[in-house]
Kinemage of the C-alpha trace (Angstrom):
@kinemage 1
@onewidth
@group {chain A} dominant
@subgroup {mainchain}
@vectorlist {calphas} color= white
{ca met a 1} P 149.260 206.045 88.901
{ca ser a 2} L 152.948 206.263 89.460
{ca phe a 3} L 152.408 207.238 93.544
{ca leu a 4} L 149.845 203.699 93.295
{ca asn a 5} L 152.389 201.579 91.516
{ca glu a 6} L 155.192 202.683 93.700
{ca ile a 7} L 153.245 201.405 96.929
{ca leu a 8} L 151.760 198.165 95.331
{ca leu a 9} L 155.906 197.631 94.555
{ca lys a 10} L 156.791 198.363 98.332
{ca phe a 11} L 153.913 196.521 99.363
{ca gly a 12} L 155.047 193.561 97.154
{ca ile a 13} L 158.582 193.372 98.684
{ca leu a 14} L 157.089 193.628 101.955
{ca gly a 15} L 155.050 190.553 101.141
{ca arg a 16} L 157.530 188.579 99.584
{ca ser a 17} L 160.037 189.528 102.591
{ca thr a 18} L 157.645 188.176 104.889
{ca leu a 19} L 156.902 184.785 103.539
{ca val a 20} L 160.537 184.229 102.520
{ca cys a 21} L 161.684 185.159 106.713
{ca gly a 22} L 158.195 184.068 108.204
């Protein structure tokens, strides 16, 4: 579960960065 949570967090950060930068 921790591994999935880490992936989701990373994707969330990437998504936020894309939304903010894009």
